[in-house]
HTML snippet that shows the backbone in 3Dmol.js (N, CA, C, O; Angstrom):
<script src="https://3Dmol.org/build/3Dmol-min.js"></script>
<div id="view" style="width:600px;height:400px;position:relative"></div>
<script>
const pdb = `
ATOM      1  N   MET A   1      19.475  21.013 -23.407  1.00  0.00           N
ATOM      2  CA  MET A   1      18.246  20.278 -23.187  1.00  0.00           C
ATOM      3  C   MET A   1      18.120  19.849 -21.732  1.00  0.00           C
ATOM      4  O   MET A   1      19.004  19.202 -21.171  1.00  0.00           O
ATOM      5  N   LYS A   2      17.015  20.223 -21.152  1.00  0.00           N
ATOM      6  CA  LYS A   2      16.811  19.861 -19.738  1.00  0.00           C
ATOM      7  C   LYS A   2      16.097  18.522 -19.643  1.00  0.00           C
ATOM      8  O   LYS A   2      15.081  18.296 -20.300  1.00  0.00           O
ATOM      9  N   LYS A   3      16.655  17.622 -18.800  1.00  0.00           N
ATOM     10  CA  LYS A   3      16.058  16.311 -18.585  1.00  0.00           C
ATOM     11  C   LYS A   3      14.947  16.405 -17.560  1.00  0.00           C
ATOM     12  O   LYS A   3      15.117  16.994 -16.493  1.00  0.00           O
ATOM     13  N   THR A   4      13.806  15.818 -17.894  1.00  0.00           N
ATOM     14  CA  THR A   4      12.711  15.816 -16.908  1.00  0.00           C
ATOM     15  C   THR A   4      12.766  14.426 -16.230  1.00  0.00           C
ATOM     16  O   THR A   4      12.906  13.391 -16.881  1.00  0.00           O
ATOM     17  N   ARG A   5      12.650  14.462 -14.913  1.00  0.00           N
ATOM     18  CA  ARG A   5      12.655  13.188 -14.171  1.00  0.00           C
ATOM     19  C   ARG A   5      11.382  12.432 -14.389  1.00  0.00           C
ATOM     20  O   ARG A   5      10.301  13.022 -14.402  1.00  0.00           O
ATOM     21  N   LYS A   6      11.482  11.172 -14.556  1.00  0.00           N
ATOM     22  CA  LYS A   6      10.296  10.318 -14.743  1.00  0.00           C
ATOM     23  C   LYS A   6       9.664  10.055 -13.349  1.00  0.00           C
ATOM     24  O   LYS A   6      10.363   9.678 -12.409  1.00  0.00           O
ATOM     25  N   ILE A   7       8.400  10.249 -13.241  1.00  0.00           N
ATOM     26  CA  ILE A   7       7.689  10.018 -11.963  1.00  0.00           C
ATOM     27  C   ILE A   7       7.395   8.516 -11.854  1.00  0.00           C
ATOM     28  O   ILE A   7       6.748   7.951 -12.736  1.00  0.00           O
ATOM     29  N   PRO A   8       7.863   7.865 -10.781  1.00  0.00           N
ATOM     30  CA  PRO A   8       7.620   6.426 -10.641  1.00  0.00           C
ATOM     31  C   PRO A   8       6.124   6.098 -10.592  1.00  0.00           C
ATOM     32  O   PRO A   8       5.370   6.811  -9.930  1.00  0.00           O
ATOM     33  N   GLN A   9       5.696   5.085 -11.246  1.00  0.00           N
ATOM     34  CA  GLN A   9       4.297   4.643 -11.267  1.00  0.00           C
ATOM     35  C   GLN A   9       4.229   3.326 -10.518  1.00  0.00           C
ATOM     36  O   GLN A   9       5.136   2.499 -10.618  1.00  0.00           O
ATOM     37  N   ARG A  10       3.165   3.133  -9.774  1.00  0.00           N
ATOM     38  CA  ARG A  10       2.873   1.872  -9.102  1.00  0.00           C
ATOM     39  C   ARG A  10       1.424   1.501  -9.291  1.00  0.00           C
ATOM     40  O   ARG A  10       0.586   2.359  -9.568  1.00  0.00           O
ATOM     41  N   LYS A  11       1.127   0.228  -9.144  1.00  0.00           N
ATOM     42  CA  LYS A  11      -0.235  -0.269  -9.368  1.00  0.00           C
ATOM     43  C   LYS A  11      -0.900  -0.601  -8.024  1.00  0.00           C
ATOM     44  O   LYS A  11      -0.307  -1.249  -7.161  1.00  0.00           O
ATOM     45  N   CYS A  12      -2.137  -0.140  -7.875  1.00  0.00           N
ATOM     46  CA  CYS A  12      -2.915  -0.452  -6.680  1.00  0.00           C
ATOM     47  C   CYS A  12      -3.263  -1.946  -6.711  1.00  0.00           C
ATOM     48  O   CYS A  12      -3.722  -2.473  -7.724  1.00  0.00           O
ATOM     49  N   ILE A  13      -3.031  -2.610  -5.575  1.00  0.00           N
ATOM     50  CA  ILE A  13      -3.295  -4.068  -5.558  1.00  0.00           C
ATOM     51  C   ILE A  13      -4.817  -4.410  -5.477  1.00  0.00           C
ATOM     52  O   ILE A  13      -5.208  -5.563  -5.659  1.00  0.00           O
ATOM     53  N   VAL A  14      -5.639  -3.407  -5.207  1.00  0.00           N
ATOM     54  CA  VAL A  14      -7.070  -3.649  -5.099  1.00  0.00           C
ATOM     55  C   VAL A  14      -7.740  -3.405  -6.450  1.00  0.00           C
ATOM     56  O   VAL A  14      -8.341  -4.321  -7.012  1.00  0.00           O
ATOM     57  N   CYS A  15      -7.648  -2.205  -6.970  1.00  0.00           N
ATOM     58  CA  CYS A  15      -8.354  -1.858  -8.236  1.00  0.00           C
ATOM     59  C   CYS A  15      -7.478  -2.024  -9.494  1.00  0.00           C
ATOM     60  O   CYS A  15      -7.997  -2.058 -10.610  1.00  0.00           O
ATOM     61  N   GLY A  16      -6.182  -2.124  -9.314  1.00  0.00           N
ATOM     62  CA  GLY A  16      -5.267  -2.349 -10.440  1.00  0.00           C
ATOM     63  C   GLY A  16      -4.972  -1.116 -11.249  1.00  0.00           C
ATOM     64  O   GLY A  16      -4.381  -1.229 -12.323  1.00  0.00           O
ATOM     65  N   SER A  17      -5.362   0.086 -10.779  1.00  0.00           N
ATOM     66  CA  SER A  17      -5.088   1.301 -11.526  1.00  0.00           C
ATOM     67  C   SER A  17      -3.635   1.719 -11.327  1.00  0.00           C
ATOM     68  O   SER A  17      -3.085   1.580 -10.235  1.00  0.00           O
ATOM     69  N   LEU A  18      -3.015   2.233 -12.396  1.00  0.00           N
ATOM     70  CA  LEU A  18      -1.625   2.725 -12.348  1.00  0.00           C
ATOM     71  C   LEU A  18      -1.640   4.173 -11.976  1.00  0.00           C
ATOM     72  O   LEU A  18      -2.313   4.967 -12.633  1.00  0.00           O
ATOM     73  N   LYS A  19      -0.901   4.561 -10.915  1.00  0.00           N
ATOM     74  CA  LYS A  19      -0.871   5.947 -10.464  1.00  0.00           C
ATOM     75  C   LYS A  19       0.527   6.314 -10.081  1.00  0.00           C
ATOM     76  O   LYS A  19       1.398   5.449  -9.980  1.00  0.00           O
ATOM     77  N   ASP A  20       0.765   7.636  -9.856  1.00  0.00           N
ATOM     78  CA  ASP A  20       2.045   8.088  -9.396  1.00  0.00           C
ATOM     79  C   ASP A  20       2.283   7.472  -7.991  1.00  0.00           C
ATOM     80  O   ASP A  20       1.356   7.318  -7.195  1.00  0.00           O
ATOM     81  N   LYS A  21       3.513   7.140  -7.732  1.00  0.00           N
ATOM     82  CA  LYS A  21       3.880   6.473  -6.464  1.00  0.00           C
ATOM     83  C   LYS A  21       3.449   7.322  -5.255  1.00  0.00           C
ATOM     84  O   LYS A  21       2.996   6.779  -4.247  1.00  0.00           O
ATOM     85  N   LYS A  22       3.589   8.651  -5.357  1.00  0.00           N
ATOM     86  CA  LYS A  22       3.296   9.544  -4.211  1.00  0.00           C
ATOM     87  C   LYS A  22       1.734   9.606  -3.946  1.00  0.00           C
ATOM     88  O   LYS A  22       1.303  10.010  -2.866  1.00  0.00           O
ATOM     89  N   ASP A  23       0.964   9.220  -4.900  1.00  0.00           N
ATOM     90  CA  ASP A  23      -0.525   9.242  -4.742  1.00  0.00           C
ATOM     91  C   ASP A  23      -1.054   7.968  -4.099  1.00  0.00           C
ATOM     92  O   ASP A  23      -2.245   7.872  -3.805  1.00  0.00           O
ATOM     93  N   LEU A  24      -0.188   6.994  -3.878  1.00  0.00           N
ATOM     94  CA  LEU A  24      -0.650   5.714  -3.290  1.00  0.00           C
ATOM     95  C   LEU A  24      -0.078   5.554  -1.900  1.00  0.00           C
ATOM     96  O   LEU A  24       0.915   6.181  -1.532  1.00  0.00           O
ATOM     97  N   LEU A  25      -0.732   4.697  -1.143  1.00  0.00           N
ATOM     98  CA  LEU A  25      -0.327   4.375   0.214  1.00  0.00           C
ATOM     99  C   LEU A  25       0.487   3.090   0.184  1.00  0.00           C
ATOM    100  O   LEU A  25       0.047   2.091  -0.386  1.00  0.00           O
ATOM    101  N   ARG A  26       1.689   3.106   0.802  1.00  0.00           N
ATOM    102  CA  ARG A  26       2.538   1.932   0.772  1.00  0.00           C
ATOM    103  C   ARG A  26       2.395   1.150   2.099  1.00  0.00           C
ATOM    104  O   ARG A  26       2.470   1.713   3.191  1.00  0.00           O
ATOM    105  N   ILE A  27       2.194  -0.131   1.954  1.00  0.00           N
ATOM    106  CA  ILE A  27       2.120  -1.014   3.077  1.00  0.00           C
ATOM    107  C   ILE A  27       3.323  -1.929   3.012  1.00  0.00           C
ATOM    108  O   ILE A  27       3.576  -2.528   1.966  1.00  0.00           O
ATOM    109  N   VAL A  28       4.079  -2.059   4.102  1.00  0.00           N
ATOM    110  CA  VAL A  28       5.321  -2.766   4.066  1.00  0.00           C
ATOM    111  C   VAL A  28       5.299  -3.979   5.039  1.00  0.00           C
ATOM    112  O   VAL A  28       4.783  -3.907   6.155  1.00  0.00           O
ATOM    113  N   ASN A  29       5.875  -5.064   4.559  1.00  0.00           N
ATOM    114  CA  ASN A  29       6.145  -6.228   5.432  1.00  0.00           C
ATOM    115  C   ASN A  29       7.647  -6.207   5.732  1.00  0.00           C
ATOM    116  O   ASN A  29       8.495  -6.560   4.913  1.00  0.00           O
ATOM    117  N   ASN A  30       7.915  -5.760   6.982  1.00  0.00           N
ATOM    118  CA  ASN A  30       9.285  -5.556   7.396  1.00  0.00           C
ATOM    119  C   ASN A  30       9.682  -6.713   8.335  1.00  0.00           C
ATOM    120  O   ASN A  30       8.894  -7.087   9.204  1.00  0.00           O
ATOM    121  N   LYS A  31      10.878  -7.278   8.176  1.00  0.00           N
ATOM    122  CA  LYS A  31      11.264  -8.404   9.009  1.00  0.00           C
ATOM    123  C   LYS A  31      11.252  -8.103  10.506  1.00  0.00           C
ATOM    124  O   LYS A  31      10.843  -8.959  11.290  1.00  0.00           O
ATOM    125  N   GLU A  32      11.680  -6.938  10.919  1.00  0.00           N
ATOM    126  CA  GLU A  32      11.761  -6.573  12.328  1.00  0.00           C
ATOM    127  C   GLU A  32      10.400  -6.168  12.886  1.00  0.00           C
ATOM    128  O   GLU A  32      10.018  -6.589  13.978  1.00  0.00           O
ATOM    129  N   GLU A  33       9.681  -5.360  12.140  1.00  0.00           N
ATOM    130  CA  GLU A  33       8.433  -4.744  12.710  1.00  0.00           C
ATOM    131  C   GLU A  33       7.175  -5.343  12.206  1.00  0.00           C
ATOM    132  O   GLU A  33       6.099  -4.987  12.688  1.00  0.00           O
ATOM    133  N   GLY A  34       7.243  -6.229  11.265  1.00  0.00           N
ATOM    134  CA  GLY A  34       6.013  -6.825  10.699  1.00  0.00           C
ATOM    135  C   GLY A  34       5.366  -5.901   9.682  1.00  0.00           C
ATOM    136  O   GLY A  34       6.072  -5.178   8.978  1.00  0.00           O
ATOM    137  N   ILE A  35       4.058  -5.906   9.586  1.00  0.00           N
ATOM    138  CA  ILE A  35       3.351  -5.117   8.607  1.00  0.00           C
ATOM    139  C   ILE A  35       2.980  -3.761   9.172  1.00  0.00           C
ATOM    140  O   ILE A  35       2.402  -3.636  10.251  1.00  0.00           O
ATOM    141  N   LEU A  36       3.352  -2.707   8.361  1.00  0.00           N
ATOM    142  CA  LEU A  36       3.064  -1.336   8.829  1.00  0.00           C
ATOM    143  C   LEU A  36       2.796  -0.443   7.633  1.00  0.00           C
ATOM    144  O   LEU A  36       3.124  -0.762   6.490  1.00  0.00           O
ATOM    145  N   ILE A  37       2.178   0.700   7.951  1.00  0.00           N
ATOM    146  CA  ILE A  37       1.934   1.715   6.926  1.00  0.00           C
ATOM    147  C   ILE A  37       3.188   2.551   6.763  1.00  0.00           C
ATOM    148  O   ILE A  37       3.685   3.083   7.756  1.00  0.00           O
ATOM    149  N   ASP A  38       3.719   2.690   5.570  1.00  0.00           N
ATOM    150  CA  ASP A  38       4.924   3.423   5.320  1.00  0.00           C
ATOM    151  C   ASP A  38       4.608   4.700   4.586  1.00  0.00           C
ATOM    152  O   ASP A  38       4.435   4.715   3.367  1.00  0.00           O
ATOM    153  N   GLU A  39       4.533   5.794   5.365  1.00  0.00           N
ATOM    154  CA  GLU A  39       4.194   7.099   4.743  1.00  0.00           C
ATOM    155  C   GLU A  39       5.347   7.716   4.042  1.00  0.00           C
ATOM    156  O   GLU A  39       5.169   8.508   3.116  1.00  0.00           O
ATOM    157  N   SER A  40       6.585   7.354   4.483  1.00  0.00           N
ATOM    158  CA  SER A  40       7.797   7.964   3.831  1.00  0.00           C
ATOM    159  C   SER A  40       8.105   7.263   2.513  1.00  0.00           C
ATOM    160  O   SER A  40       8.682   7.872   1.612  1.00  0.00           O
ATOM    161  N   GLY A  41       7.731   6.002   2.388  1.00  0.00           N
ATOM    162  CA  GLY A  41       8.050   5.277   1.181  1.00  0.00           C
ATOM    163  C   GLY A  41       9.467   4.733   1.167  1.00  0.00           C
ATOM    164  O   GLY A  41       9.947   4.268   0.133  1.00  0.00           O
ATOM    165  N   LYS A  42      10.131   4.788   2.298  1.00  0.00           N
ATOM    166  CA  LYS A  42      11.528   4.417   2.390  1.00  0.00           C
ATOM    167  C   LYS A  42      11.846   3.270   3.347  1.00  0.00           C
ATOM    168  O   LYS A  42      13.005   2.875   3.472  1.00  0.00           O
ATOM    169  N   VAL A  43      10.841   2.739   4.014  1.00  0.00           N
ATOM    170  CA  VAL A  43      11.099   1.664   4.998  1.00  0.00           C
ATOM    171  C   VAL A  43      11.508   0.383   4.225  1.00  0.00           C
ATOM    172  O   VAL A  43      10.933   0.064   3.184  1.00  0.00           O
ATOM    173  N   ASN A  44      12.494  -0.325   4.752  1.00  0.00           N
ATOM    174  CA  ASN A  44      12.931  -1.580   4.133  1.00  0.00           C
ATOM    175  C   ASN A  44      11.848  -2.631   4.198  1.00  0.00           C
ATOM    176  O   ASN A  44      11.058  -2.670   5.141  1.00  0.00           O
ATOM    177  N   GLY A  45      11.816  -3.477   3.199  1.00  0.00           N
ATOM    178  CA  GLY A  45      10.844  -4.574   3.246  1.00  0.00           C
ATOM    179  C   GLY A  45      10.036  -4.653   1.974  1.00  0.00           C
ATOM    180  O   GLY A  45      10.136  -3.799   1.093  1.00  0.00           O
ATOM    181  N   ARG A  46       9.239  -5.691   1.898  1.00  0.00           N
ATOM    182  CA  ARG A  46       8.382  -5.921   0.746  1.00  0.00           C
ATOM    183  C   ARG A  46       7.211  -4.909   0.799  1.00  0.00           C
ATOM    184  O   ARG A  46       6.550  -4.775   1.829  1.00  0.00           O
ATOM    185  N   GLY A  47       6.971  -4.216  -0.299  1.00  0.00           N
ATOM    186  CA  GLY A  47       5.926  -3.183  -0.290  1.00  0.00           C
ATOM    187  C   GLY A  47       4.763  -3.556  -1.161  1.00  0.00           C
ATOM    188  O   GLY A  47       4.921  -4.260  -2.159  1.00  0.00           O
ATOM    189  N   ALA A  48       3.595  -3.088  -0.791  1.00  0.00           N
ATOM    190  CA  ALA A  48       2.401  -3.189  -1.645  1.00  0.00           C
ATOM    191  C   ALA A  48       1.724  -1.810  -1.631  1.00  0.00           C
ATOM    192  O   ALA A  48       1.742  -1.103  -0.624  1.00  0.00           O
ATOM    193  N   TYR A  49       1.153  -1.464  -2.729  1.00  0.00           N
ATOM    194  CA  TYR A  49       0.581  -0.132  -2.875  1.00  0.00           C
ATOM    195  C   TYR A  49      -0.941  -0.210  -3.019  1.00  0.00           C
ATOM    196  O   TYR A  49      -1.490  -1.128  -3.627  1.00  0.00           O
ATOM    197  N   VAL A  50      -1.603   0.809  -2.423  1.00  0.00           N
ATOM    198  CA  VAL A  50      -3.091   0.846  -2.412  1.00  0.00           C
ATOM    199  C   VAL A  50      -3.493   2.299  -2.561  1.00  0.00           C
ATOM    200  O   VAL A  50      -2.851   3.200  -2.021  1.00  0.00           O
ATOM    201  N   CYS A  51      -4.587   2.513  -3.318  1.00  0.00           N
ATOM    202  CA  CYS A  51      -5.129   3.871  -3.466  1.00  0.00           C
ATOM    203  C   CYS A  51      -5.532   4.420  -2.115  1.00  0.00           C
ATOM    204  O   CYS A  51      -5.921   3.667  -1.222  1.00  0.00           O
ATOM    205  N   LYS A  52      -5.441   5.734  -1.963  1.00  0.00           N
ATOM    206  CA  LYS A  52      -5.792   6.337  -0.678  1.00  0.00           C
ATOM    207  C   LYS A  52      -7.266   6.586  -0.535  1.00  0.00           C
ATOM    208  O   LYS A  52      -7.673   7.290   0.390  1.00  0.00           O
ATOM    209  N   ASP A  53      -8.108   6.030  -1.426  1.00  0.00           N
ATOM    210  CA  ASP A  53      -9.531   6.278  -1.283  1.00  0.00           C
ATOM    211  C   ASP A  53     -10.216   5.175  -0.440  1.00  0.00           C
ATOM    212  O   ASP A  53      -9.710   4.062  -0.295  1.00  0.00           O
ATOM    213  N   GLU A  54     -11.365   5.536   0.094  1.00  0.00           N
ATOM    214  CA  GLU A  54     -12.040   4.623   1.027  1.00  0.00           C
ATOM    215  C   GLU A  54     -12.427   3.316   0.402  1.00  0.00           C
ATOM    216  O   GLU A  54     -12.352   2.288   1.076  1.00  0.00           O
ATOM    217  N   ALA A  55     -12.836   3.291  -0.842  1.00  0.00           N
ATOM    218  CA  ALA A  55     -13.258   2.071  -1.493  1.00  0.00           C
ATOM    219  C   ALA A  55     -12.127   1.052  -1.549  1.00  0.00           C
ATOM    220  O   ALA A  55     -12.338  -0.122  -1.247  1.00  0.00           O
ATOM    221  N   CYS A  56     -10.951   1.480  -1.923  1.00  0.00           N
ATOM    222  CA  CYS A  56      -9.810   0.552  -2.023  1.00  0.00           C
ATOM    223  C   CYS A  56      -9.321   0.102  -0.660  1.00  0.00           C
ATOM    224  O   CYS A  56      -8.960  -1.062  -0.487  1.00  0.00           O
ATOM    225  N   LEU A  57      -9.304   1.020   0.326  1.00  0.00           N
ATOM    226  CA  LEU A  57      -8.873   0.643   1.669  1.00  0.00           C
ATOM    227  C   LEU A  57      -9.814  -0.395   2.282  1.00  0.00           C
ATOM    228  O   LEU A  57      -9.362  -1.326   2.949  1.00  0.00           O
ATOM    229  N   LYS A  58     -11.125  -0.236   2.056  1.00  0.00           N
ATOM    230  CA  LYS A  58     -12.086  -1.182   2.517  1.00  0.00           C
ATOM    231  C   LYS A  58     -12.055  -2.486   1.725  1.00  0.00           C
ATOM    232  O   LYS A  58     -12.291  -3.562   2.275  1.00  0.00           O
ATOM    233  N   GLY A  59     -11.769  -2.382   0.459  1.00  0.00           N
ATOM    234  CA  GLY A  59     -11.679  -3.490  -0.453  1.00  0.00           C
ATOM    235  C   GLY A  59     -10.521  -4.452  -0.142  1.00  0.00           C
ATOM    236  O   GLY A  59     -10.550  -5.615  -0.545  1.00  0.00           O
ATOM    237  N   LEU A  60      -9.519  -3.965   0.567  1.00  0.00           N
ATOM    238  CA  LEU A  60      -8.404  -4.794   0.959  1.00  0.00           C
ATOM    239  C   LEU A  60      -8.837  -6.043   1.730  1.00  0.00           C
ATOM    240  O   LEU A  60      -8.400  -7.158   1.446  1.00  0.00           O
ATOM    241  N   ARG A  61      -9.693  -5.820   2.698  1.00  0.00           N
ATOM    242  CA  ARG A  61     -10.152  -6.951   3.565  1.00  0.00           C
ATOM    243  C   ARG A  61     -10.992  -7.930   2.767  1.00  0.00           C
ATOM    244  O   ARG A  61     -10.824  -9.144   2.883  1.00  0.00           O
ATOM    245  N   LYS A  62     -11.895  -7.399   1.957  1.00  0.00           N
ATOM    246  CA  LYS A  62     -12.786  -8.247   1.182  1.00  0.00           C
ATOM    247  C   LYS A  62     -12.038  -9.133   0.203  1.00  0.00           C
ATOM    248  O   LYS A  62     -12.341 -10.317   0.060  1.00  0.00           O
ATOM    249  N   SER A  63     -11.058  -8.546  -0.468  1.00  0.00           N
ATOM    250  CA  SER A  63     -10.375  -9.231  -1.560  1.00  0.00           C
ATOM    251  C   SER A  63      -9.172 -10.082  -1.093  1.00  0.00           C
ATOM    252  O   SER A  63      -8.641 -10.882  -1.863  1.00  0.00           O
ATOM    253  N   ASN A  64      -8.744  -9.902   0.184  1.00  0.00           N
ATOM    254  CA  ASN A  64      -7.569 -10.610   0.684  1.00  0.00           C
ATOM    255  C   ASN A  64      -6.305 -10.352  -0.154  1.00  0.00           C
ATOM    256  O   ASN A  64      -5.421 -11.205  -0.233  1.00  0.00           O
ATOM    257  N   LYS A  65      -6.232  -9.167  -0.777  1.00  0.00           N
ATOM    258  CA  LYS A  65      -5.085  -8.899  -1.656  1.00  0.00           C
ATOM    259  C   LYS A  65      -3.788  -8.745  -0.867  1.00  0.00           C
ATOM    260  O   LYS A  65      -2.715  -9.062  -1.382  1.00  0.00           O
ATOM    261  N   LEU A  66      -3.866  -8.270   0.359  1.00  0.00           N
ATOM    262  CA  LEU A  66      -2.632  -8.203   1.191  1.00  0.00           C
ATOM    263  C   LEU A  66      -2.092  -9.622   1.500  1.00  0.00           C
ATOM    264  O   LEU A  66      -0.881  -9.839   1.500  1.00  0.00           O
ATOM    265  N   ASN A  67      -2.977 -10.557   1.754  1.00  0.00           N
ATOM    266  CA  ASN A  67      -2.565 -11.901   2.002  1.00  0.00           C
ATOM    267  C   ASN A  67      -1.800 -12.413   0.831  1.00  0.00           C
ATOM    268  O   ASN A  67      -0.762 -13.056   0.987  1.00  0.00           O
ATOM    269  N   GLN A  68      -2.316 -12.127  -0.388  1.00  0.00           N
ATOM    270  CA  GLN A  68      -1.650 -12.596  -1.604  1.00  0.00           C
ATOM    271  C   GLN A  68      -0.331 -11.843  -1.832  1.00  0.00           C
ATOM    272  O   GLN A  68       0.670 -12.466  -2.186  1.00  0.00           O
ATOM    273  N   ALA A  69      -0.310 -10.586  -1.648  1.00  0.00           N
ATOM    274  CA  ALA A  69       0.896  -9.779  -1.880  1.00  0.00           C
ATOM    275  C   ALA A  69       2.043 -10.201  -1.004  1.00  0.00           C
ATOM    276  O   ALA A  69       3.184 -10.277  -1.460  1.00  0.00           O
ATOM    277  N   PHE A  70       1.750 -10.484   0.275  1.00  0.00           N
ATOM    278  CA  PHE A  70       2.792 -10.816   1.252  1.00  0.00           C
ATOM    279  C   PHE A  70       2.914 -12.322   1.487  1.00  0.00           C
ATOM    280  O   PHE A  70       3.751 -12.764   2.274  1.00  0.00           O
ATOM    281  N   LYS A  71       2.056 -13.128   0.785  1.00  0.00           N
ATOM    282  CA  LYS A  71       2.048 -14.563   0.952  1.00  0.00           C
ATOM    283  C   LYS A  71       2.003 -15.040   2.368  1.00  0.00           C
ATOM    284  O   LYS A  71       2.742 -15.934   2.780  1.00  0.00           O
ATOM    285  N   MET A  72       1.098 -14.408   3.118  1.00  0.00           N
ATOM    286  CA  MET A  72       0.874 -14.759   4.548  1.00  0.00           C
ATOM    287  C   MET A  72      -0.498 -14.302   5.021  1.00  0.00           C
ATOM    288  O   MET A  72      -1.145 -13.488   4.363  1.00  0.00           O
ATOM    289  N   LYS A  73      -0.944 -14.824   6.160  1.00  0.00           N
ATOM    290  CA  LYS A  73      -2.230 -14.415   6.726  1.00  0.00           C
ATOM    291  C   LYS A  73      -2.050 -13.090   7.425  1.00  0.00           C
ATOM    292  O   LYS A  73      -1.157 -12.936   8.259  1.00  0.00           O
ATOM    293  N   ILE A  74      -2.904 -12.121   7.086  1.00  0.00           N
ATOM    294  CA  ILE A  74      -2.808 -10.791   7.678  1.00  0.00           C
ATOM    295  C   ILE A  74      -3.861 -10.700   8.817  1.00  0.00           C
ATOM    296  O   ILE A  74      -5.026 -11.059   8.647  1.00  0.00           O
ATOM    297  N   ASP A  75      -3.397 -10.210   9.963  1.00  0.00           N
ATOM    298  CA  ASP A  75      -4.283 -10.027  11.115  1.00  0.00           C
ATOM    299  C   ASP A  75      -5.359  -9.007  10.858  1.00  0.00           C
ATOM    300  O   ASP A  75      -5.151  -8.059  10.100  1.00  0.00           O
ATOM    301  N   ASP A  76      -6.560  -9.194  11.507  1.00  0.00           N
ATOM    302  CA  ASP A  76      -7.648  -8.229  11.355  1.00  0.00           C
ATOM    303  C   ASP A  76      -7.303  -6.854  11.867  1.00  0.00           C
ATOM    304  O   ASP A  76      -7.829  -5.863  11.361  1.00  0.00           O
ATOM    305  N   ASP A  77      -6.409  -6.757  12.885  1.00  0.00           N
ATOM    306  CA  ASP A  77      -6.081  -5.399  13.404  1.00  0.00           C
ATOM    307  C   ASP A  77      -5.297  -4.588  12.370  1.00  0.00           C
ATOM    308  O   ASP A  77      -5.357  -3.358  12.403  1.00  0.00           O
ATOM    309  N   ILE A  78      -4.565  -5.227  11.453  1.00  0.00           N
ATOM    310  CA  ILE A  78      -3.905  -4.535  10.411  1.00  0.00           C
ATOM    311  C   ILE A  78      -4.979  -3.920   9.468  1.00  0.00           C
ATOM    312  O   ILE A  78      -4.891  -2.746   9.107  1.00  0.00           O
ATOM    313  N   TYR A  79      -5.967  -4.712   9.085  1.00  0.00           N
ATOM    314  CA  TYR A  79      -7.014  -4.236   8.193  1.00  0.00           C
ATOM    315  C   TYR A  79      -7.762  -3.084   8.884  1.00  0.00           C
ATOM    316  O   TYR A  79      -8.085  -2.093   8.230  1.00  0.00           O
ATOM    317  N   GLU A  80      -8.045  -3.194  10.192  1.00  0.00           N
ATOM    318  CA  GLU A  80      -8.729  -2.119  10.932  1.00  0.00           C
ATOM    319  C   GLU A  80      -7.950  -0.822  10.892  1.00  0.00           C
ATOM    320  O   GLU A  80      -8.505   0.258  10.689  1.00  0.00           O
ATOM    321  N   GLU A  81      -6.661  -0.954  11.091  1.00  0.00           N
ATOM    322  CA  GLU A  81      -5.766   0.209  11.057  1.00  0.00           C
ATOM    323  C   GLU A  81      -5.780   0.878   9.677  1.00  0.00           C
ATOM    324  O   GLU A  81      -5.784   2.104   9.567  1.00  0.00           O
ATOM    325  N   LEU A  82      -5.788   0.045   8.630  1.00  0.00           N
ATOM    326  CA  LEU A  82      -5.843   0.598   7.294  1.00  0.00           C
ATOM    327  C   LEU A  82      -7.188   1.258   6.945  1.00  0.00           C
ATOM    328  O   LEU A  82      -7.233   2.283   6.266  1.00  0.00           O
ATOM    329  N   GLU A  83      -8.290   0.640   7.430  1.00  0.00           N
ATOM    330  CA  GLU A  83      -9.620   1.218   7.159  1.00  0.00           C
ATOM    331  C   GLU A  83      -9.812   2.525   7.918  1.00  0.00           C
ATOM    332  O   GLU A  83     -10.563   3.402   7.492  1.00  0.00           O
ATOM    333  N   ALA A  84      -9.121   2.640   9.049  1.00  0.00           N
ATOM    334  CA  ALA A  84      -9.223   3.870   9.865  1.00  0.00           C
ATOM    335  C   ALA A  84      -8.236   4.946   9.393  1.00  0.00           C
ATOM    336  O   ALA A  84      -8.252   6.073   9.888  1.00  0.00           O
ATOM    337  N   TYR A  85      -7.367   4.577   8.417  1.00  0.00           N
ATOM    338  CA  TYR A  85      -6.345   5.516   7.964  1.00  0.00           C
ATOM    339  C   TYR A  85      -6.965   6.774   7.385  1.00  0.00           C
ATOM    340  O   TYR A  85      -7.816   6.714   6.498  1.00  0.00           O
ATOM    341  N   GLU A  86      -6.526   7.915   7.899  1.00  0.00           N
ATOM    342  CA  GLU A  86      -7.041   9.210   7.414  1.00  0.00           C
ATOM    343  C   GLU A  86      -6.133   9.672   6.275  1.00  0.00           C
ATOM    344  O   GLU A  86      -4.917   9.750   6.447  1.00  0.00           O
ATOM    345  N   VAL A  87      -6.721   9.980   5.104  1.00  0.00           N
ATOM    346  CA  VAL A  87      -5.913  10.509   4.013  1.00  0.00           C
ATOM    347  C   VAL A  87      -5.575  11.934   4.326  1.00  0.00           C
ATOM    348  O   VAL A  87      -6.445  12.769   4.573  1.00  0.00           O
ATOM    349  N   LYS A  88      -4.258  12.201   4.311  1.00  0.00           N
ATOM    350  CA  LYS A  88      -3.791  13.578   4.661  1.00  0.00           C
ATOM    351  C   LYS A  88      -3.682  14.418   3.421  1.00  0.00           C
ATOM    352  O   LYS A  88      -3.311  15.589   3.499  1.00  0.00           O
TER     353      LYS A  88
END
`;
const viewer = $3Dmol.createViewer("view");
viewer.addModel(pdb, "pdb");
viewer.setStyle({}, {cartoon: {color: "spectrum"}});
viewer.zoomTo();
viewer.render();
</script>
């Protein structure tokens, strides 16, 4: 019997939908570098996941979900970088 690997699921902090981890964008609060977009999914730090669609990326600023996820005030330039993020 061949074991199939379970695909990790994560929840988008904006819309709340459960998706495969690889289909979401990870935002990390790293002690050394602060808040950054983690495309590899392996950067150390507290992570929050967001859908890669335009509505969720723009919804981050309106809903202040990043502020809640990281329990801190997020700078506007972080939101601008996320809104300008091109889905690859």
